[in-house]
N, C-alpha and C positions, 0 to 999 in steps of 0.2 A: 305698186301702182303709183303713178305720178300725181302730184297735187292737181294738175290740170284735168286729168282723167277723172279724178274723184269729184271735182267741182262740176264737171260736165253733166253729171247725173242730176245736179240741182240748178242747171243753167237757167231754166224758166223762172224758178223761184228767185234766184239771185238777181236776174234781170229786173223782175218786178219790184223787189225790195230796193234795189239801187235807183231805179227810175222814180218810184214814188218818193223815196227819201230825199233825193236831190231836188226834184221838182217842188215838193212841199216846203223844203227849207227856203228855196229861192222865192216861192210865192208868198210865204208867210212874211219874209223880210219885205217883199214888195208891198203887201197889203197893210203892213204896220208902219211903213216908212213915211215920214213927214215930207220927204223930198219927192217931188213929182218926177224928177229925172231918174232917181234910183228906183222909184215905183215901176216905171216903164222898163228900165233895163233888166231888173231882176224878174219881172213878169215874163219878159221875152226869153231870158235865159232858162227859166223854169219850164217854159213851153217847149223848148228845144230838147229837153232831156230824153224823151223816148228815143229819138233818133241818135243823139250823141252816145247814149249808153249802148244802143244797138251796135253802133260802129265799133266802140271799144270792145264789147263782148265778142263780136264777130272776129275782130282782129286777134283777140286773145285765144279764143277756142278754135277758130278755123284758119288762122294765119292770114298772110297777105293775099293768098289765092282766094280764100273765102270772102275776104273784104272786097276784092275786085269783082267777084261774082255778085255780091250784094249790090255794089254800086252800078254794075252793068244793068241791073234791073231798072235803073232810072232812065236808060237810053232806049228801052224796047218800045218802039212806037208803031211798028208794023203789026197791027192787030186787026181783028174783025171790025170794020167801020161802024157796025151797029153800036159798039160800046162808046165810040166818040159821040154819036147821035144821042145815046141815052144820057151820058153825063152832062151834055150841054143843055138838054131840054127837060130832063126830069125834075131837077131842083126848081126850075122856074115854074113848070107846070103844077107841081105839087102845092105851091103857094097861091098861084093865080087861078087855077080851075075852081077851087072852093069859093073864091071871091066872085068869080063870074056866075057860078050857079046861085050864090046868095043874091046877087044883083038881079038875076032873072026872076028869082022867087020873091023879090021885094024886100029882102033882109039887108040892112045897112051894115055890111062888114067890108068896108073898102080898105085896100092896102095902100098906105101912104109911103111912097118911095123917097128916101133921103137924097138930097142933092149934094151932100157933102159928108164924107167920113174920113177919119184919120187925117184931117186937114186937106184932103183932096177934093177938088171940085169935079163932080162926076159929069158935068156938062161938057168938059174938055176931054177929047179922046186920049191925049197924052197923059193927062191927069188920071184918067180912068185906068190906063195901063200901069201907071205908077202905083195906084191903089192895089191893083191885082198883084203886082210884084211884092209889095209890102206884106200882103196876106200870104203869098206863096212862101216868102223867105222867112218872115218873122212870126208868122202865125202857125196854125196847125199843119198845113200840108207837108212842107219839108221837115218841120220839127217833130212830127209824129209818125208819118207814114213809113219811114225806114224802120221804126220801132214796131208799131202795131202790125203792119202788113208785111214789112220786109223781114223782120226777125221773129216776132211772137207767133203770128198766124201760121207760117210754114212749120214752125216747131210743134205747135199744137196739132196740126193736121197730120203729122207723122203718127200720132196716137189716136186722135179722135176724128169723127166725120167732119166734113166742111161745115155743116149746119151747127153742130155742137161747138166747134171751134169758133165760129162766128159769134155765137151767143156768149161764149166765155170771154172773147175779146171785148164784146159790147159791155159786159158787166165790169170788166177790168177798166175799160176806157171811161166808164161812168164814175167809178170809184176814184180814179185818178183826179177827177175834177172836184172832189169833195171840198177842198179848201175854198173853192169858188162859192159854194153854198154856205159854208160856215161864216165867211166874211161878207155875205150878201152882195156879191159882185153882180152888177147889172146883167140881166139876161139869164141868171141862174136862180130862179125863184121856186120852181116846183120840181123836187128831186124825182118823184115817181114818173112824171111825164118825161123828164129828161132821160131817165133810165130806159123807158119804153122807146123813145125816139132813138137813143144811141144804140140799143140792141138791134132795132130795125135797120138803122144805118150800117151797123157792123155786118149784118147778114148780107146786105146789098154789096158792101165793100168786098166781102168774101167771095160772093158770086162774080163780081167784076174781076177781082184778082185772079181767080181760077180761070175765068173765061178768057182773059188776056194772057194766059200762060205765065203768070208771075211778074208781069210788067208792073213796076211801081209808078211809072209815068202816068198811067191812066187813073189809078186811085188818087194820086196827088192832084191831078187836074180836077177830078170830081170834088175832092176836098176843098180845093181853092174856090171853085164855082159855088159850092154849097155854102161855104163860109161867107162869100161875097154877097150872095142873095139874102142870106139870113141877116147880114149886117145892114143892108140897105132897106129891107122891107119886112123884117120878121114881125108878124102880127101878134101883139100882146094877147089878144083874145084867144089865141091858140092854147093858152094855159088854162082855159076855163071851158066848161061844158056849154056849147052853143051850136048853132047851125053850122058855122064855119068849121069849128073843130071836129064836128061829127063827119062832115063831108071830107075834110082833110084826112081823117083816120080811115074812112072807108076806102079812099084812094090808096093810102099807104098800105093798108092790109090787103087790098086786092093785088097790088104790085108785089108785095111781100109774099103772098100766097103763091103767085106764079113763080117767083124766084126760089122759094122753098121747094116747090114741086120740081123745079129744074135741078137744084143741087142735091136733092134726095133721090132723083131718078137713076136710071141705069147709067147715064153718062157721068154721074158724080164719082163713080168708082175710079174713073181714069185719073181724077185729080187727087184722090186720097193717097195713091202710091206714086204720084208724079214727083220726080226729083227736080225741084226748081233750081238747084245749083248747077244744072247742066245748061241752063238758059244762057244765051248770048254767044 
């Protein structure tokens, strides 16, 4: 038996070890560096590791053909229009509907939108586009989705149900961010809430990924929109028990329940044995 075939049995574990190791090395250097430039560079490089390692592993285990099939998933855009509507409106609605209900009820939980992030003035359409491109390329969307949804999720779904696979990716995804909490990076305050949010998101991503037949373009767009919305208006009071957070979680759990029912129903079996490598 060749070394490659022996290693293939441990592909998932090796992928996670490699991704965590390289990400954490770059992030720790970033968080402890006195140079602001090095801080940014190493943080970005660390954030790209899930996708970089996925590309390397796919090329090694599946060859150039496997790599081409993985990259083809980035170009699949002809999907059910419902998913485009969902990804563009759900992130916005999940933050703003609780605020609207609180306002009607007389509770003061207003969301304040930043007019500038990453040096981009959001009042300018071109600047707004530039901001979205920065998030897309240097943030989580491209840097993570080839790994979490392009490599890890399909591998897990060969053995586990979509729901369990989504939960597993959510836990892994959360643990990958542990250095952010250890070094008290802004936005990473409450690990338990972050874990619950990430597992919820991961289940939604799994539903989207399966619903669009393995397209990575749609999860990447959703990731980009979600990161953008969270960057400009993430309400800090979501980390505490209050009227806003209760309404937020009621909405999240309602949507999540519908999605869980969808992916655990009769139609979910179609995805469990679906060969995503045939896409494209």
